[in-house]
Residue frames as qw, qx, qy, qz and C-alpha x, y, z in Angstrom:
[[0.301, -0.269, -0.878, -0.258, -2.13, 8.31, -34.13],
 [0.364, -0.175, 0.258, -0.878, -5.40, 9.62, -32.66],
 [0.215, -0.235, -0.948, -0.020, -7.76, 7.21, -30.94],
 [0.422, -0.319, -0.031, -0.848, -11.33, 8.33, -30.37],
 [0.003, 0.075, 0.927, -0.367, -13.12, 6.75, -27.46],
 [0.423, -0.347, -0.500, -0.671, -16.76, 6.00, -27.96],
 [0.456, -0.294, 0.496, -0.677, -19.06, 6.04, -24.93],
 [0.447, -0.049, -0.878, -0.160, -20.18, 2.58, -23.89],
 [0.665, -0.520, -0.153, -0.514, -22.83, 1.31, -21.54],
 [0.801, -0.105, -0.501, 0.310, -20.28, -0.78, -19.64],
 [0.222, -0.828, 0.246, -0.452, -19.54, 0.55, -16.15],
 [0.725, -0.010, -0.571, 0.386, -16.94, -0.66, -13.71],
 [0.457, -0.861, -0.184, -0.128, -17.49, 0.55, -10.14],
 [0.765, -0.430, 0.006, 0.479, -13.83, 0.23, -9.19],
 [0.482, 0.079, 0.229, 0.842, -12.63, 2.86, -11.68],
 [0.075, 0.590, 0.243, -0.766, -13.45, 6.57, -11.98],
 [0.254, 0.273, 0.719, 0.587, -15.33, 6.16, -15.23],
 [0.273, 0.175, 0.014, -0.946, -17.69, 8.67, -16.72],
 [0.582, 0.357, 0.654, -0.326, -21.27, 7.72, -17.47],
 [0.449, 0.263, 0.688, 0.507, -22.26, 6.94, -21.03],
 [0.159, 0.880, 0.447, 0.028, -24.47, 10.05, -21.20],
 [0.237, -0.829, 0.167, 0.477, -21.47, 12.40, -20.76],
 [0.658, 0.740, -0.140, 0.020, -19.58, 13.52, -23.81],
 [0.831, -0.338, 0.200, 0.395, -16.20, 11.84, -23.82],
 [0.156, 0.891, -0.346, -0.247, -13.13, 13.73, -24.95],
 [0.929, 0.304, -0.164, 0.132, -10.96, 11.67, -27.28],
 [0.509, -0.743, 0.390, 0.190, -7.54, 10.88, -25.82],
 [0.637, 0.663, -0.390, -0.053, -4.69, 10.65, -28.28],
 [0.945, -0.077, -0.181, 0.261, -2.09, 7.93, -27.92],
 [0.476, 0.448, -0.252, 0.713, 0.65, 10.57, -27.82],
 [0.362, -0.655, 0.155, -0.645, -1.13, 12.22, -24.87],
 [0.922, -0.369, -0.039, -0.109, -1.16, 8.90, -23.00],
 [0.850, 0.159, -0.185, 0.467, 2.49, 8.19, -23.74],
 [0.151, 0.679, -0.214, 0.686, 3.44, 11.66, -22.51],
 [0.555, -0.598, 0.266, -0.514, 2.25, 10.67, -19.03],
 [0.922, 0.023, -0.386, -0.003, 3.67, 7.14, -19.10],
 [0.508, 0.292, -0.562, 0.583, 6.89, 7.83, -17.18],
 [0.303, -0.383, 0.352, -0.799, 4.99, 9.64, -14.41],
 [0.862, -0.180, -0.070, -0.468, 2.52, 6.76, -14.13],
 [0.846, 0.143, -0.478, 0.188, 5.26, 4.11, -14.08],
 [0.237, 0.358, -0.550, 0.716, 7.19, 5.97, -11.34],
 [0.549, -0.330, 0.213, -0.738, 3.99, 6.31, -9.31],
 [0.940, -0.069, -0.213, -0.257, 3.23, 2.58, -9.67],
 [0.682, 0.266, -0.554, 0.396, 6.83, 1.61, -8.78],
 [0.069, -0.404, 0.496, -0.766, 6.65, 3.65, -5.56],
 [0.728, -0.220, 0.175, -0.625, 3.48, 1.83, -4.58],
 [0.977, 0.069, -0.100, -0.176, 4.30, -1.70, -5.78],
 [0.390, -0.696, 0.593, 0.113, 8.11, -1.84, -5.40],
 [0.679, 0.060, 0.686, 0.254, 8.29, -3.98, -8.55],
 [0.076, 0.474, -0.355, -0.802, 9.28, -2.36, -11.88],
 [0.068, -0.058, -0.877, -0.471, 7.81, -5.11, -14.07],
 [0.029, -0.567, -0.802, 0.183, 4.51, -5.13, -12.18],
 [0.030, 0.638, 0.144, -0.756, 4.38, -1.33, -12.41],
 [0.086, 0.251, -0.608, -0.748, 4.77, -1.53, -16.19],
 [0.074, -0.293, -0.929, -0.211, 1.95, -4.09, -16.37],
 [0.009, -0.651, -0.616, 0.443, -0.42, -1.96, -14.31],
 [0.082, 0.562, -0.139, -0.811, 0.26, 1.12, -16.44],
 [0.084, 0.041, -0.813, -0.575, -0.36, -1.01, -19.52],
 [0.036, -0.489, -0.867, 0.085, -3.73, -2.01, -18.00],
 [0.051, 0.663, 0.272, -0.696, -4.58, 1.68, -17.54],
 [0.116, 0.389, -0.484, -0.776, -3.78, 2.42, -21.19],
 [0.061, -0.163, -0.935, -0.309, -5.79, -0.60, -22.27],
 [0.029, 0.606, 0.709, -0.359, -8.82, 0.59, -20.27],
 [0.103, 0.643, 0.001, -0.759, -8.57, 4.05, -21.82],
 [0.126, 0.320, -0.657, -0.671, -8.03, 2.86, -25.39],
 [0.034, -0.241, -0.956, -0.163, -10.71, 0.17, -25.22],
 [0.300, -0.434, -0.307, -0.792, -13.30, 2.74, -24.15],
 [0.568, -0.469, -0.663, 0.137, -13.93, 1.29, -20.70],
 [0.345, -0.577, -0.267, 0.690, -12.62, 4.53, -19.17],
 [0.297, 0.740, 0.397, 0.454, -14.00, 7.73, -20.66],
 [0.368, -0.203, -0.175, 0.890, -12.28, 11.07, -20.16],
 [0.068, 0.837, 0.539, 0.058, -14.85, 13.86, -19.72],
 [0.376, 0.519, -0.011, 0.768, -12.26, 16.63, -19.38],
 [0.444, -0.839, -0.191, -0.252, -13.38, 17.69, -15.88],
 [0.619, -0.701, 0.255, 0.243, -9.82, 17.30, -14.56],
 [0.129, 0.728, -0.609, -0.288, -6.30, 17.23, -15.92],
 [0.853, 0.255, -0.414, -0.190, -5.53, 14.16, -18.00],
 [0.369, 0.365, -0.760, 0.391, -2.62, 13.20, -15.71],
 [0.369, -0.198, 0.579, -0.700, -4.85, 13.38, -12.62],
 [0.843, 0.114, 0.003, -0.526, -7.50, 11.27, -14.29],
 [0.756, 0.334, -0.563, 0.017, -4.96, 8.65, -15.42],
 [0.117, 0.346, -0.753, 0.547, -3.40, 8.58, -11.94],
 [0.618, -0.119, 0.370, -0.684, -6.86, 7.99, -10.46],
 [0.909, 0.196, -0.236, -0.284, -7.40, 4.99, -12.72],
 [0.534, 0.414, -0.679, 0.288, -3.91, 3.74, -11.85],
 [0.245, -0.340, 0.639, -0.645, -4.64, 3.98, -8.12],
 [0.823, 0.000, 0.208, -0.528, -7.73, 1.82, -8.54],
 [0.833, 0.351, -0.425, -0.056, -5.81, -0.70, -10.66],
 [0.252, 0.439, -0.732, 0.457, -3.13, -0.93, -7.95],
 [0.516, -0.216, 0.522, -0.643, -5.73, -1.47, -5.22],
 [0.911, 0.161, -0.060, -0.376, -7.37, -4.20, -7.31],
 [0.669, 0.434, -0.584, 0.151, -3.98, -5.86, -7.85],
 [0.032, -0.397, 0.718, -0.570, -3.08, -5.74, -4.17],
 [0.724, -0.084, 0.347, -0.590, -6.46, -7.25, -3.23],
 [0.894, 0.295, -0.262, -0.211, -6.04, -9.96, -5.85],
 [0.513, 0.445, -0.664, 0.313, -2.53, -10.83, -4.66],
 [0.257, -0.345, 0.641, -0.636, -3.61, -10.85, -1.03],
 [0.221, -0.132, -0.960, -0.112, -6.24, -13.44, -1.84],
 [0.180, 0.342, 0.598, -0.702, -9.13, -11.48, -0.38],
 [0.143, 0.572, 0.720, 0.367, -12.54, -11.31, -1.94],
 [0.060, -0.338, -0.049, -0.938, -14.22, -7.95, -2.33],
 [0.160, 0.205, 0.701, -0.664, -16.76, -7.05, 0.34],
 [0.514, 0.315, -0.061, -0.796, -19.21, -6.42, -2.50],
 [0.242, 0.123, -0.914, -0.300, -19.16, -10.05, -3.66],
 [0.691, -0.298, -0.394, -0.528, -22.22, -12.20, -3.39],
 [0.556, -0.485, 0.512, -0.441, -23.07, -13.88, -0.11],
 [0.539, 0.170, -0.820, -0.090, -22.39, -17.51, 0.64],
 [0.806, -0.465, -0.139, -0.340, -23.69, -20.03, 3.14],
 [0.086, -0.621, 0.713, -0.315, -21.55, -20.93, 6.16],
 [0.237, 0.096, -0.962, 0.094, -21.22, -24.32, 7.89],
 [0.142, 0.264, 0.764, -0.571, -24.25, -23.66, 10.10],
 [0.215, 0.593, 0.736, 0.248, -26.50, -22.70, 7.17],
 [0.057, -0.841, -0.214, 0.494, -26.33, -18.97, 7.95],
 [0.565, 0.715, 0.166, 0.378, -25.74, -16.58, 5.07],
 [0.467, -0.706, 0.082, 0.527, -22.47, -14.70, 5.47],
 [0.413, 0.886, -0.150, -0.151, -20.62, -12.30, 3.21],
 [0.868, 0.301, -0.141, 0.370, -17.47, -13.43, 1.38],
 [0.203, 0.723, -0.289, 0.594, -15.67, -10.36, 2.66],
 [0.616, -0.633, 0.268, -0.385, -16.45, -11.27, 6.27],
 [0.986, -0.094, 0.072, 0.117, -14.88, -14.69, 5.76],
 [0.691, 0.500, -0.140, 0.504, -11.77, -13.20, 4.17],
 [0.007, -0.738, 0.274, -0.616, -11.27, -10.73, 7.03],
 [0.850, -0.502, -0.146, -0.061, -11.31, -13.29, 9.84],
 [0.018, 0.774, -0.574, 0.266, -8.34, -12.89, 12.16],
 [0.909, -0.054, -0.413, 0.035, -6.74, -16.24, 12.83],
 [0.583, -0.764, 0.274, -0.030, -4.97, -16.83, 16.14],
 [0.305, 0.654, -0.693, -0.003, -1.27, -17.69, 15.86],
 [0.898, -0.066, -0.434, -0.024, -0.35, -21.32, 16.34],
 [0.718, -0.686, 0.075, 0.092, 1.42, -22.34, 19.56],
 [0.796, -0.022, 0.171, 0.580, 4.71, -22.91, 17.74],
 [0.291, 0.679, 0.151, 0.657, 4.49, -19.42, 16.24],
 [0.429, -0.867, -0.025, -0.253, 3.86, -17.94, 19.70],
 [0.830, -0.446, 0.125, 0.312, 6.83, -19.81, 21.14],
 [0.661, 0.294, 0.191, 0.663, 9.03, -18.62, 18.27],
 [0.029, 0.823, 0.117, 0.554, 7.91, -15.01, 18.78],
 [0.619, -0.782, 0.036, -0.060, 8.59, -15.19, 22.53],
 [0.844, -0.185, 0.163, 0.477, 12.02, -16.68, 21.91],
 [0.469, 0.530, 0.179, 0.683, 12.85, -13.96, 19.39],
 [0.232, -0.882, -0.074, -0.403, 11.65, -11.26, 21.80],
 [0.761, -0.623, 0.089, 0.158, 13.74, -12.66, 24.66],
 [0.766, 0.086, 0.192, 0.607, 16.79, -12.83, 22.38],
 [0.244, 0.711, 0.163, 0.639, 16.27, -9.23, 21.22],
 [0.446, -0.865, -0.018, -0.228, 15.82, -7.94, 24.78],
 [0.832, -0.401, 0.131, 0.362, 19.00, -9.74, 25.83],
 [0.614, 0.326, 0.195, 0.691, 20.88, -8.11, 22.94],
 [0.051, -0.856, -0.110, -0.503, 19.55, -4.69, 23.93],
 [0.660, -0.749, 0.056, -0.002, 20.72, -5.28, 27.52],
 [0.833, -0.142, 0.183, 0.502, 24.17, -6.21, 26.17],
 [0.395, 0.772, 0.112, 0.485, 24.56, -2.85, 24.39],
 [0.376, 0.114, -0.337, 0.856, 26.89, -0.19, 25.83],
 [0.099, -0.519, -0.623, 0.576, 25.17, 1.88, 28.53],
 [0.119, 0.389, -0.066, -0.911, 24.68, 5.02, 26.40],
 [0.336, 0.039, -0.683, -0.647, 22.98, 3.02, 23.64],
 [0.249, -0.310, -0.910, 0.116, 21.06, 0.76, 26.01],
 [0.017, 0.424, 0.476, -0.770, 19.53, 3.78, 27.79],
 [0.316, 0.291, -0.233, -0.873, 18.16, 5.37, 24.62],
 [0.367, -0.056, -0.846, -0.383, 16.75, 2.03, 23.41],
 [0.184, -0.365, -0.841, 0.355, 14.99, 1.43, 26.72],
 [0.078, 0.474, 0.339, -0.809, 13.57, 4.92, 27.04],
 [0.320, 0.387, -0.276, -0.820, 12.70, 5.76, 23.42],
 [0.441, 0.117, -0.766, -0.453, 11.92, 2.37, 21.89],
 [0.328, -0.198, -0.914, 0.131, 10.81, 0.02, 24.65],
 [0.063, -0.486, -0.609, 0.624, 9.08, 2.58, 26.87],
 [0.229, 0.620, 0.555, 0.505, 8.00, 4.73, 23.90],
 [0.231, -0.731, -0.263, 0.586, 8.76, 7.99, 25.67],
 [0.406, 0.903, 0.134, 0.041, 8.66, 11.18, 23.59],
 [0.695, 0.417, -0.124, 0.573, 11.93, 12.43, 22.14],
 [0.017, -0.752, 0.193, -0.630, 12.03, 15.59, 24.24],
 [0.755, -0.590, 0.141, -0.250, 11.55, 13.66, 27.50],
 [0.950, -0.007, -0.004, 0.312, 14.34, 11.23, 26.63],
 [0.478, 0.585, -0.139, 0.641, 16.67, 14.10, 25.76],
 [0.319, -0.753, 0.204, -0.538, 15.94, 15.83, 29.07],
 [0.902, -0.413, 0.088, -0.091, 16.33, 12.61, 31.08],
 [0.896, 0.028, 0.079, 0.436, 19.71, 11.83, 29.50],
 [0.171, -0.857, 0.111, 0.473, 20.83, 15.47, 29.13],
 [0.464, -0.057, 0.624, 0.626, 21.58, 15.04, 25.43],
 [0.297, 0.378, -0.201, -0.854, 20.55, 16.86, 22.26],
 [0.810, 0.345, 0.264, -0.394, 17.93, 15.53, 19.87],
 [0.595, 0.640, -0.468, -0.132, 20.60, 14.97, 17.22],
 [0.021, -0.460, 0.857, -0.232, 22.67, 12.96, 19.68],
 [0.669, 0.037, 0.597, -0.442, 19.62, 10.87, 20.56],
 [0.820, 0.491, -0.003, -0.293, 19.06, 9.97, 16.91],
 [0.376, 0.631, -0.677, 0.039, 22.73, 9.13, 16.44],
 [0.280, -0.307, 0.842, -0.344, 22.64, 6.82, 19.45],
 [0.777, 0.230, 0.411, -0.418, 19.43, 5.15, 18.26],
 [0.701, 0.610, -0.311, -0.200, 20.98, 4.62, 14.84],
 [0.180, 0.548, -0.800, 0.164, 24.13, 3.08, 16.34],
 [0.513, -0.132, 0.733, -0.427, 22.09, 0.86, 18.65],
 [0.828, 0.375, 0.187, -0.371, 19.95, -0.44, 15.80],
 [0.564, 0.631, -0.527, -0.074, 23.03, -1.11, 13.65],
 [0.062, -0.426, 0.861, -0.271, 24.61, -3.13, 16.48],
 [0.664, 0.062, 0.596, -0.447, 21.40, -5.09, 16.98],
 [0.805, 0.510, -0.024, -0.300, 21.24, -5.92, 13.27],
 [0.359, 0.652, -0.668, -0.012, 24.89, -7.06, 13.05]]
């Protein structure tokens, strides 16, 4: 089944669409389906949800078949489809995060000043006192558990993780190899998680 895409005057800034004046190359359904598994795998790596990945790839195919996305042939079809998919994923993440686009219209704040929607959505709220207390309690508990580790594991956690010293400096200070350092860090983290 061959689907010809007619150029339209509709433009969506969020997707890499071609202008209506360019000659669009028709994209066959079989060509789209040939790239489906690649697109689904790409979306799954980004979204970590197989069903959501399928939906986003379906949205890409819908945009192509409806004529909202026009393939001008200036790149490989897979690259072009992946570009559309990337924009669809970004839109989905923004939508799920509950943020408005920075390009949205302005609104009026409490004091009558005009402010952008995006500026309101990006405000950084201070943690509540109970959240701060919970974080401090968790930190104190974690530090106590690190101090309770065997000496060889405690030393690497203090130097590499808490003091953030470079790997080579920690290895020299403890007279151990890099591989041994990573083994000790792994064992320390496993004990802290158990």
